Backbone as a printed PyTorch tensor [residue, N CA C, xyz], in Angstrom:
tensor([[[-54.0290, -44.7300,  -5.1180],
         [-54.4340, -43.2150,  -5.4860],
         [-53.1840, -42.4210,  -4.5740]],

        [[-52.4400, -42.9070,  -3.4540],
         [-51.7260, -42.2500,  -2.9840],
         [-50.2610, -42.9900,  -3.4620]],

        [[-50.3720, -43.7250,  -4.1700],
         [-48.9860, -44.4210,  -4.5710],
         [-48.7330, -43.4800,  -5.7450]],

        [[-49.9670, -43.1890,  -6.7140],
         [-49.7220, -42.2690,  -7.7730],
         [-49.3320, -41.0880,  -7.3980]],

        [[-49.7540, -40.6090,  -6.4710],
         [-49.0650, -38.8450,  -5.6310],
         [-48.0100, -39.3340,  -5.9420]],

        [[-47.3120, -40.3890,  -4.8010],
         [-46.0940, -40.6220,  -4.3190],
         [-45.3400, -40.6680,  -5.4530]],

        [[-45.4240, -41.1100,  -6.5200],
         [-44.4760, -41.3850,  -7.6850],
         [-44.4610, -40.2090,  -8.3630]],

        [[-45.6120, -39.2430,  -9.0310],
         [-45.3820, -38.3560,  -9.1190],
         [-44.5200, -36.9620,  -8.3720]],

        [[-44.7120, -36.9390,  -6.9760],
         [-43.9290, -36.4350,  -6.2220],
         [-42.3980, -36.5310,  -5.9900]],

        [[-42.1270, -37.8540,  -6.3340],
         [-40.7700, -38.4900,  -6.0400],
         [-39.9560, -38.2280,  -7.5040]],

        [[-40.5860, -38.3920,  -8.7660],
         [-39.8630, -38.5290, -10.0200],
         [-40.1590, -37.4090, -10.9550]],

        [[-41.4060, -36.5920, -10.5220],
         [-41.6880, -35.5300, -11.6100],
         [-40.5410, -34.4660, -11.4880]],

        [[-39.8780, -34.3890, -10.4070],
         [-38.7420, -33.3990, -10.6040],
         [-37.3690, -33.8890, -11.4400]],

        [[-37.4240, -34.9980, -11.5650],
         [-36.1000, -36.0270, -12.5990],
         [-36.5230, -35.6280, -13.7520]],

        [[-37.9430, -35.8480, -14.1300],
         [-38.3940, -35.6370, -15.6590],
         [-38.2430, -34.2880, -16.0950]],

        [[-38.6040, -33.3380, -15.0830],
         [-38.8610, -31.9820, -15.4860],
         [-37.4560, -31.1550, -15.0160]],

        [[-36.5450, -31.1610, -15.2490],
         [-35.0310, -30.4420, -14.8610],
         [-35.2130, -29.2340, -14.9530]],

        [[-34.9080, -28.4950, -14.2010],
         [-34.5570, -26.9330, -14.1400],
         [-33.8540, -26.3950, -15.2140]],

        [[-33.5750, -26.5900, -16.4050],
         [-32.5250, -25.9060, -16.7920],
         [-33.0390, -24.7260, -17.5630]],

        [[-32.1030, -23.7970, -17.7750],
         [-32.1100, -22.7850, -18.5040],
         [-31.2010, -22.4710, -19.5110]],

        [[-31.5610, -22.1250, -20.3900],
         [-30.7530, -22.0920, -22.0860],
         [-31.0000, -20.5420, -22.0970]],

        [[-29.9320, -20.0220, -22.7300],
         [-29.8240, -18.8860, -23.3540],
         [-29.2500, -18.8200, -24.4890]],

        [[-29.0500, -18.2410, -25.5760],
         [-28.4290, -18.4900, -27.1580],
         [-28.2210, -16.9890, -27.0280]],

        [[-26.6330, -16.6720, -27.4800],
         [-26.0820, -15.4990, -27.9330],
         [-25.1140, -15.6710, -28.9500]],

        [[-24.5720, -14.4310, -29.3010],
         [-23.9320, -14.9830, -30.6260],
         [-22.5630, -14.2720, -30.6150]],

        [[-21.5200, -14.5200, -31.1430],
         [-20.0000, -14.2220, -31.0820],
         [-19.8580, -13.6100, -32.4190]],

        [[-19.2830, -12.2230, -32.4280],
         [-18.8420, -12.0000, -33.7900],
         [-17.4780, -11.6890, -33.7100]],

        [[-16.4830, -11.9770, -34.5760],
         [-14.9990, -11.7300, -34.4830],
         [-14.7470, -10.3730, -35.5750]],

        [[-14.2780,  -9.3450, -35.3780],
         [-14.0830,  -8.1570, -36.3400],
         [-12.6520,  -8.3470, -36.4590]],

        [[-12.2600,  -7.1880, -37.4820],
         [-10.6500,  -7.2720, -37.3320],
         [-10.3540,  -6.5510, -35.8000]],

        [[-10.9230,  -5.7370, -35.3550],
         [-10.5740,  -4.8780, -34.1260],
         [-10.7100,  -5.4320, -32.7460]],

        [[-11.8310,  -6.0680, -32.6050],
         [-12.4190,  -7.1070, -31.4140],
         [-13.4950,  -7.8630, -31.8220]],

        [[-13.5930,  -8.7040, -30.3750],
         [-14.6890,  -9.6950, -30.6550],
         [-16.2580,  -9.3280, -29.9140]],

        [[-17.2430,  -9.1980, -30.4970],
         [-18.3530,  -8.7780, -29.8630],
         [-19.4550,  -9.6570, -29.5570]],

        [[-20.0180,  -9.9480, -28.4060],
         [-20.9890, -10.5450, -27.9700],
         [-22.2920,  -9.9960, -27.9190]],

        [[-23.2450, -10.4450, -28.4810],
         [-24.8180,  -9.8990, -28.6410],
         [-25.9430, -11.1000, -28.4940]],

        [[-26.9390, -10.5540, -28.2260],
         [-28.1800, -11.2440, -28.1050],
         [-28.7220, -11.4660, -29.2970]],

        [[-28.4420, -10.7400, -30.5550],
         [-28.7510, -10.8360, -31.7130],
         [-27.5360, -10.9230, -32.4960]],

        [[-27.7820, -11.5820, -33.8910],
         [-26.5410, -11.9590, -34.5370],
         [-26.0780, -10.2730, -34.9820]],

        [[-24.7960, -10.3510, -35.1990],
         [-24.2970,  -8.5420, -35.5960],
         [-23.6570,  -8.5940, -36.7790]],

        [[-23.6050,  -9.9600, -37.3700],
         [-22.8460,  -9.8730, -38.6510],
         [-23.6750, -11.2450, -39.7710]],

        [[-23.3660, -11.0230, -40.5150],
         [-23.2420, -12.7570, -41.3640],
         [-22.7020, -13.8600, -40.9440]],

        [[-21.5230, -13.5890, -40.2430],
         [-20.8420, -14.3170, -40.0810],
         [-20.3490, -14.9720, -38.5690]],

        [[-21.7830, -14.7400, -37.7550],
         [-22.1070, -14.7890, -36.2600],
         [-22.0330, -16.2100, -35.9190]],

        [[-21.4640, -16.6270, -34.8850],
         [-21.4810, -17.8040, -34.5610],
         [-22.3250, -17.6670, -33.3230]],

        [[-23.4140, -18.7060, -33.5180],
         [-24.1380, -18.9320, -32.1240],
         [-23.7850, -19.6800, -31.1850]],

        [[-24.1170, -19.5220, -30.0710],
         [-23.2240, -20.0680, -28.8840],
         [-24.5510, -20.6290, -27.7500]],

        [[-24.4840, -21.1920, -27.1240],
         [-25.5960, -21.6010, -26.2340],
         [-24.8760, -21.5860, -24.5350]],

        [[-25.6720, -20.9380, -24.2020],
         [-25.2660, -21.0250, -22.1310],
         [-26.4120, -21.7260, -21.4730]],

        [[-25.9770, -22.8050, -20.9450],
         [-26.7240, -23.5680, -20.2180],
         [-26.6360, -23.7750, -18.7880]],

        [[-27.6460, -23.5150, -17.7560],
         [-27.1080, -23.6600, -16.2250],
         [-28.3900, -24.4530, -15.7130]],

        [[-28.1680, -25.1300, -14.5880],
         [-29.2910, -25.5990, -14.0880],
         [-29.9610, -25.4780, -12.7170]],

        [[-29.3990, -24.0090, -12.4910],
         [-29.6380, -23.7070, -11.1270],
         [-31.1540, -23.3890, -11.1890]],

        [[-32.0230, -23.7700, -10.1880],
         [-33.4670, -23.7220,  -9.8650],
         [-34.0540, -22.3180,  -9.8100]],

        [[-33.1190, -21.6870,  -8.9440],
         [-33.2610, -20.4410,  -8.6200],
         [-33.0960, -19.6060,  -9.6020]],

        [[-32.2160, -19.5590, -10.6240],
         [-31.9290, -18.6380, -11.4200],
         [-33.1870, -18.4530, -12.8640]],

        [[-33.2390, -17.3630, -13.1520],
         [-33.9720, -16.9140, -14.2780],
         [-33.2140, -16.5970, -15.1770]],

        [[-33.9950, -16.8660, -16.7210],
         [-33.4690, -16.4470, -17.7330],
         [-33.4460, -14.5020, -18.0600]],

        [[-32.4430, -14.2110, -18.0930],
         [-32.1140, -12.8080, -18.1130],
         [-32.9000, -12.1800, -19.0140]],

        [[-33.6430, -11.2010, -18.7970],
         [-34.3610, -10.4850, -19.7670],
         [-33.7200,  -9.3810, -20.9970]],

        [[-34.4170,  -9.4500, -21.8000],
         [-33.4800,  -8.6560, -23.1140],
         [-32.8510,  -7.4290, -22.5610]],

        [[-33.7000,  -6.7470, -21.7090],
         [-33.3340,  -5.5300, -21.4740],
         [-32.5070,  -5.2500, -20.1360]],

        [[-31.3280,  -4.7830, -19.7400],
         [-30.7870,  -4.9100, -18.4640],
         [-30.7120,  -3.5890, -18.1760]],

        [[-31.5000,  -2.7210, -18.4350],
         [-31.7670,  -1.3470, -17.8350],
         [-31.6050,  -0.7690, -16.2710]],

        [[-32.0810,  -1.6140, -15.3800],
         [-32.1350,  -1.8820, -14.1300],
         [-30.5570,  -1.5560, -13.7900]],

        [[-29.8690,  -3.0340, -14.3970],
         [-28.5360,  -3.3240, -13.7570],
         [-27.3990,  -2.2690, -14.3630]],

        [[-27.5470,  -1.6720, -15.7710],
         [-26.7570,  -1.0800, -15.9210],
         [-27.1540,   0.6000, -15.5530]],

        [[-28.1190,   0.6510, -14.9450],
         [-28.3540,   1.8640, -14.1430],
         [-27.9480,   1.9090, -12.9550]],

        [[-27.7900,   0.6770, -12.3810],
         [-27.1040,   0.9880, -11.1350],
         [-25.9270,   0.7330, -11.1300]],

        [[-25.0960,   0.1700, -12.0780],
         [-23.6830,   0.1860, -12.2210],
         [-23.2470,   1.6030, -12.4640]],

        [[-24.0240,   2.1270, -13.3440],
         [-23.5230,   3.6470, -14.0370],
         [-23.8410,   4.4810, -12.4700]],

        [[-24.7260,   4.3120, -11.7030],
         [-24.8370,   5.3610, -10.4160],
         [-23.8100,   4.9680,  -9.5400]],

        [[-23.1910,   3.8350,  -9.6590],
         [-22.2890,   3.5890,  -8.6320],
         [-21.0860,   3.9150,  -9.2420]],

        [[-20.8460,   4.0250, -10.5810],
         [-19.5430,   4.6270, -10.9550],
         [-19.5020,   6.0510, -10.9180]],

        [[-20.7530,   6.8230, -10.9370],
         [-20.6450,   8.1170, -10.8490],
         [-20.7100,   8.6690,  -9.2810]],

        [[-21.1590,   8.0040,  -8.4880],
         [-20.8880,   8.1750,  -6.7770],
         [-19.1640,   8.1560,  -6.8470]],

        [[-18.3980,   6.9800,  -7.3400],
         [-17.1340,   6.6450,  -7.1800],
         [-16.4450,   7.6390,  -7.5780]],

        [[-16.6650,   8.1820,  -8.7920],
         [-16.3410,   9.4020,  -9.5290],
         [-16.5230,  10.8620,  -8.7600]],

        [[-17.4390,  10.6990,  -8.2570],
         [-17.8820,  11.9970,  -7.3930],
         [-16.9250,  12.0310,  -6.1210]],

        [[-16.8200,  10.7810,  -5.2460],
         [-16.1810,  10.9550,  -4.3910],
         [-14.6570,  10.8350,  -4.4340]],

        [[-14.1820,  10.4660,  -5.6140],
         [-12.7270,  10.8280,  -6.0110],
         [-12.3990,  12.6260,  -6.1330]],

        [[-13.5910,  13.0410,  -6.9070],
         [-13.2360,  14.1920,  -7.1000],
         [-13.2770,  15.2510,  -5.7150]],

        [[-14.1730,  14.6830,  -5.0510],
         [-14.5340,  15.1500,  -3.7160],
         [-12.8880,  15.3020,  -3.0300]],

        [[-12.3150,  14.1630,  -2.7530],
         [-11.2020,  13.9590,  -2.0920],
         [ -9.8490,  14.6140,  -3.0940]],

        [[-10.0830,  14.7230,  -4.3620],
         [ -9.0810,  15.5100,  -4.9620],
         [ -9.1420,  16.9830,  -4.7020]],

        [[-10.2340,  17.5170,  -4.4820],
         [-10.4280,  18.8100,  -3.9930],
         [-10.0470,  19.2870,  -2.7950]],

        [[-10.8180,  18.6850,  -1.8090],
         [-10.1710,  18.5470,  -0.2960],
         [ -8.5290,  18.5720,  -0.2250]],

        [[ -8.2220,  17.7880,  -1.1040],
         [ -6.7500,  17.2940,  -1.0480],
         [ -5.7790,  18.9030,  -1.7100]],

        [[ -6.4670,  19.4040,  -2.6530],
         [ -6.0060,  20.6750,  -3.4270],
         [ -6.2200,  21.8040,  -2.6620]],

        [[ -7.3530,  22.2770,  -1.7230],
         [ -7.3420,  22.8690,  -0.7240],
         [ -6.1170,  22.7990,   0.6490]],

        [[ -5.9620,  21.5410,   0.9460],
         [ -4.9270,  21.4340,   1.9040],
         [ -3.4080,  21.8910,   1.4460]],

        [[ -3.3960,  21.4770,   0.0250],
         [ -1.6450,  22.2700,  -0.9710],
         [ -1.8500,  23.1320,  -0.8390]],

        [[ -3.1430,  24.1140,  -0.9420],
         [ -3.3440,  25.5330,  -1.2570],
         [ -2.8750,  26.5350,   0.4540]],

        [[ -3.4480,  25.4800,   1.3280],
         [ -3.0210,  26.1980,   2.6560],
         [ -1.5750,  25.9720,   3.1100]],

        [[ -1.5230,  24.9090,   2.7690],
         [  0.2920,  24.6510,   3.1070],
         [  1.1580,  25.8500,   2.4860]],

        [[  1.1220,  25.9600,   0.8010],
         [  1.7480,  27.0120,   0.0030],
         [  1.6220,  28.4520,   0.6990]],

        [[  0.4180,  28.7630,   1.3480],
         [  0.1620,  29.9790,   1.6350],
         [  1.0680,  29.8600,   3.0910]],

        [[  0.7930,  28.8680,   4.0930],
         [  1.8390,  29.1990,   5.1270],
         [  3.1360,  29.5210,   4.8150]],

        [[  3.5760,  28.1100,   3.6840],
         [  5.2270,  28.3450,   3.3790],
         [  5.3230,  30.0420,   2.8920]],

        [[  4.6110,  30.6020,   2.0810],
         [  4.8350,  31.7920,   1.5270],
         [  4.8870,  32.9500,   2.6180]],

        [[  3.8420,  32.8310,   4.0050],
         [  4.1290,  33.6490,   4.5790],
         [  5.2750,  33.3330,   5.6110]],

        [[  5.9610,  32.3440,   5.7410],
         [  6.7870,  31.9300,   6.4740],
         [  8.0490,  32.5050,   5.7870]],

        [[  8.3080,  32.5340,   4.6810],
         [  9.0380,  33.3330,   3.7420],
         [  9.4190,  34.9650,   4.1310]],

        [[  7.8990,  35.7650,   3.8620],
         [  7.9970,  36.7920,   4.2350],
         [  8.5420,  37.0990,   5.5860]],

        [[  8.1330,  36.4540,   6.6250],
         [  8.3820,  36.7790,   8.0200],
         [ 10.0550,  36.3720,   8.1520]],

        [[ 10.5110,  35.8390,   7.4370],
         [ 11.6860,  35.3130,   7.3550],
         [ 12.8040,  36.7270,   7.0060]],

        [[ 12.1600,  37.3120,   5.7490],
         [ 12.5020,  38.3270,   5.6780],
         [ 12.7180,  39.5880,   6.6490]],

        [[ 11.8710,  39.7180,   7.1530],
         [ 11.8680,  40.9840,   8.6470],
         [ 12.8270,  40.0360,   9.5070]],

        [[ 13.3130,  39.1140,   9.7700],
         [ 13.9370,  38.7270,  10.8130],
         [ 15.1440,  38.8390,  10.6740]],

        [[ 15.8300,  39.4320,   9.5680],
         [ 17.4720,  39.4370,   8.9620],
         [ 17.6950,  40.6300,   9.3930]],

        [[ 19.0880,  40.8290,   9.8430],
         [ 19.9010,  41.8160,  10.0470],
         [ 19.9760,  42.9440,   9.3940]],

        [[ 19.3430,  44.1320,   9.6320],
         [ 19.2740,  45.2950,   8.6540],
         [ 19.2110,  46.4890,   9.1680]],

        [[ 19.4160,  47.8910,   9.0340],
         [ 19.4540,  49.0720,   9.6160],
         [ 18.0330,  49.4370,   9.2660]],

        [[ 17.4550,  50.5530,   9.9660],
         [ 16.3690,  51.0860,  10.4900],
         [ 15.4770,  51.4420,   9.1010]],

        [[ 16.1890,  52.0920,   8.3760],
         [ 15.6120,  52.5020,   7.0110],
         [ 15.0970,  51.3840,   6.1270]],

        [[ 15.8990,  50.1220,   6.1540],
         [ 15.9560,  49.1530,   5.1110],
         [ 14.6670,  48.0980,   6.0900]],

        [[ 14.7640,  48.1330,   7.1310],
         [ 13.6810,  47.6290,   7.7990],
         [ 12.1220,  47.8870,   7.8540]],

        [[ 11.9590,  49.4390,   8.0720],
         [ 10.9500,  50.1410,   7.7420],
         [ 10.2420,  49.2760,   6.2640]],

        [[ 11.0930,  50.0320,   5.2070],
         [ 10.9700,  49.1890,   3.9290],
         [ 10.5320,  47.7790,   3.6150]],

        [[ 11.3780,  47.2800,   4.2470],
         [ 11.0110,  45.7060,   4.1230],
         [  9.7280,  45.2530,   4.9510]],

        [[  9.5520,  45.6460,   6.0150],
         [  8.3410,  45.7130,   6.6300],
         [  7.0030,  45.9010,   6.3980]],

        [[  7.2120,  47.0210,   5.2350],
         [  6.1620,  47.7070,   4.8180],
         [  5.6920,  46.6290,   3.2990]],

        [[  6.9920,  46.0630,   2.7440],
         [  6.4840,  45.1840,   1.5380],
         [  6.0660,  43.8870,   1.8340]],

        [[  6.6880,  43.3320,   3.3550],
         [  6.0820,  42.0260,   3.6860],
         [  4.5520,  42.1350,   4.0780]],

        [[  4.2920,  43.1920,   4.5850],
         [  2.6750,  43.4740,   4.9660],
         [  1.8000,  43.3550,   3.6140]],

        [[  2.4610,  43.7930,   2.5350],
         [  2.0180,  44.1860,   1.1060],
         [  1.6350,  42.7010,   0.6330]],

        [[  2.9100,  42.1910,   0.7370],
         [  3.0540,  40.6610,   0.3630],
         [  2.1870,  39.7730,   0.8830]],

        [[  2.0270,  39.7420,   2.4620],
         [  1.2810,  39.0010,   3.0240],
         [ -0.2980,  39.3960,   2.5590]],

        [[ -0.5240,  40.4980,   2.7770],
         [ -1.8900,  40.8680,   1.9130],
         [ -2.5670,  40.0870,   0.5910]],

        [[ -1.4310,  40.1770,  -0.4090],
         [ -1.3950,  39.8460,  -1.5460],
         [ -1.7010,  38.3150,  -1.3960]],

        [[ -0.8550,  37.5950,  -0.7780],
         [ -0.5890,  36.0560,  -0.5400],
         [ -2.1140,  35.7790,  -0.0520]],

        [[ -2.6510,  36.4960,   1.1170],
         [ -3.8880,  35.8160,   1.7990],
         [ -4.9480,  36.2810,   0.7810]],

        [[ -4.7650,  37.1390,   0.0680],
         [ -6.1110,  37.5860,  -1.2590],
         [ -6.3460,  36.5370,  -1.7180]],

        [[ -4.9380,  36.0900,  -2.6690],
         [ -5.1040,  35.1980,  -3.5820],
         [ -5.7110,  34.1170,  -3.0900]],

        [[ -5.1120,  33.3260,  -1.8580],
         [ -5.2470,  31.9720,  -1.0050],
         [ -7.1410,  32.3480,  -0.9270]],

        [[ -7.4690,  33.4910,  -0.4560],
         [ -8.7620,  33.3940,   0.0880],
         [ -9.8800,  33.3360,  -1.2280]],

        [[ -9.4570,  33.8060,  -2.5170],
         [-10.3840,  33.7130,  -3.7730],
         [ -9.9640,  32.1150,  -4.3650]],

        [[ -8.9790,  31.6670,  -4.2190],
         [ -8.5860,  30.1160,  -4.5100],
         [ -9.3150,  29.0540,  -3.4020]],

        [[ -9.4000,  29.2110,  -2.5170],
         [-10.1700,  28.9810,  -1.5230],
         [-11.5190,  28.6870,  -1.7620]],

        [[-12.1700,  30.1220,  -2.0360],
         [-13.7330,  30.5570,  -2.3000],
         [-14.0340,  29.6400,  -3.0970]],

        [[-13.7120,  29.4250,  -4.6060],
         [-14.0010,  28.8690,  -5.4890],
         [-13.4930,  27.0890,  -5.2580]],

        [[-12.4960,  27.1170,  -4.5180],
         [-12.6000,  25.4470,  -4.5930],
         [-14.1400,  25.0260,  -3.5820]],

        [[-13.9940,  25.8650,  -2.6230],
         [-15.1850,  25.4630,  -1.7610],
         [-16.6740,  25.5620,  -2.3790]],

        [[-16.7880,  26.5580,  -3.2580],
         [-17.7930,  26.3720,  -4.1170],
         [-18.2300,  24.8100,  -5.1070]],

        [[-16.6420,  24.5480,  -5.5050],
         [-16.6750,  23.2330,  -6.1490],
         [-17.0080,  22.0210,  -5.1770]],

        [[-16.4230,  22.3480,  -4.2520],
         [-16.7760,  20.9260,  -3.3390],
         [-18.0620,  20.9680,  -2.9280]],

        [[-18.8040,  22.0750,  -2.6660],
         [-20.0760,  22.1460,  -2.0790],
         [-21.1180,  21.7020,  -3.3770]],

        [[-20.4920,  21.8610,  -4.5360],
         [-21.2170,  21.2350,  -5.9220],
         [-21.0610,  19.6890,  -5.7190]],

        [[-19.7170,  19.5560,  -5.4960],
         [-19.7570,  18.0820,  -5.5110],
         [-20.3810,  16.9400,  -4.5650]],

        [[-20.3450,  17.8110,  -3.3630],
         [-21.1360,  17.3270,  -2.0880],
         [-22.8420,  16.8940,  -2.3750]],

        [[-23.3010,  18.2910,  -3.1600],
         [-24.4240,  18.1590,  -3.7840],
         [-24.9390,  17.3910,  -4.2890]],

        [[-24.3430,  17.2770,  -5.3740],
         [-24.4430,  15.9970,  -6.5680],
         [-24.0800,  14.3320,  -5.9170]],

        [[-23.2670,  14.2670,  -4.8910],
         [-23.1100,  13.0440,  -4.2300],
         [-24.1680,  12.8670,  -3.3400]],

        [[-24.9790,  13.5390,  -2.5500],
         [-26.0810,  13.4920,  -1.8270],
         [-27.4220,  13.0290,  -2.8730]],

        [[-27.4170,  13.7150,  -3.6060],
         [-28.0950,  13.4610,  -4.7330],
         [-28.5350,  11.7850,  -4.9700]],

        [[-26.9420,  11.4050,  -5.3560],
         [-26.8830,  10.2750,  -6.0410],
         [-27.1930,   9.3100,  -4.9810]],

        [[-26.5270,   9.4260,  -3.7900],
         [-26.6270,   8.4660,  -2.8480],
         [-28.0030,   8.4510,  -2.3460]]])
């Protein structure tokens, strides 16, 4: 009795190999080659994929979970890229504002008579006010966009 059990325990795995086989179809069109689980045309070529990994299972017909995970990763990656781009754009706006303000300050430091200096100072103040107003408006819009992207990113992760 024990010898029969021993025989089955030792040799049964040899007779029942854990091979998995999947059949798929290859269709060649004038534009591309398509691989499918179902025949895609009358000239579809049937191919077989075999593996002998005992842990591997035949994939199900529907790969929704895998596709959803890949899509989610792609969305997260795109949101991170968009967030980085918006922050970079905000930094560029700050540099442009600082550069414009420096240019206006240079106008004041030039040598000129008192009347011309008063007019220039008045103009510079007006220009700086305009520059800051435009900057704040653009930064406000950018901050809203950044907040929306961060909210989406937080929801996706």
